[in-house]
C-alpha positions, 0 to 999 in steps of 0.5 A, a space after each residue: 359633505 365628503 362622506 355624503 358624496 363618497 360613502 355607500 350608505 348603510 354599510 354597517 347595517 348591510 354587513 349585519 344583514 349579510 352575516 344574518 343571511 349566512 347564519 340563517 342559511 346554515 341554521 336552515 340547512 340551505 346553501 349559504 352561498 346561494 342564499 347570499 346570491 339571492 340576497 344581493 339584488 336587494 342591496 347596492 351590491 346587486 349582483 353576485 355569482 360563484 366564480 370558482 371552488 377549489 383548494 388553495 395550492 399556493 399562497 404568497 404574501 410579502 409587505 411592499 411599500 406598506 401593502 400586503 402584496 402577493 397571490 393565491 393559487 386555487 386548484 379547481 374542484 367539483 365542476 370547476 377545473 383549472 387553476 384560479 390565480 388571485 392577485 392581492 394588494 391588501 384586497 383581492 384585485 383580479 381573479 383569473 382561471 388559466 389566464 382568463 379574467 373572472 373578476 376585477 377590481 373594483 368589483 369584489 372578489 370574496 373568498 369563503 371557507 367552503 364548509 362554513 361560509 365564513 369569509 376569509 381575508 387575504 391574511 387568513 388564506 392558508 395552503 390546503 383550505 377549500 374555498 368558494 370564490 364569489 364575484 360581487 358587483 359594487 354600487 354604481 358610484 364605485 364604477 364611475 369614471 372618477 372612482 375607477 381612476 382611484 381604485 379601478 384596475 389601472 390604479 393598481 397597475 393592472 393594464 386591463 380595462 374594468 369589466 363588470 362582473 355581470 359581463 364576465 
C-alpha cells in the first residue's frame, strides 16, 4: 500500500527510455540535451532546461553522519558566465550562480558530461570536467506539502522556500 501511495510509477521503464533518448540523439548527431528536454514533457518529470555549462574548478566532498557532503564549483563557459556552486548531500541539493538560485531540491539538478551526455553522480565529479547542468521538475506528488517536509529544502537545512524550476 505504501509503495502505491509514495512511488512514482514506471520509473525503471522511464530510465530505460531516457537512456535510449540520449543514445539515439548521439547516433543521429542531434544535441542529446535538447532531445532530453524535448522528451521530458511526455513523462512525469515534465519540464527541464539547461541551467549552466562550464568546467569544474573545485570539488569538495567529505563523509558526515553517513552522508557524502560537499560542493562543486563550475566556471561558466559558452553563453554562461559566473560560477555555479552546487551543494551536495549524496545528491545535488541547490545550484546557485554567483549567489542566485537556479535550481532547488526536490527538483533535480542533473550534471552531465558535456561531450558524451553521460550523467555524472556526485561521486564521479572531478576537477577539470566540462559539464552541462540541467534542472528538471519532479512529479507533482514530490512537491506536495507533506513531501516537501521530508525532502524539500528545509529537510536539508536550506532555509529557502521551495521554488519550482519552471519559475526560476
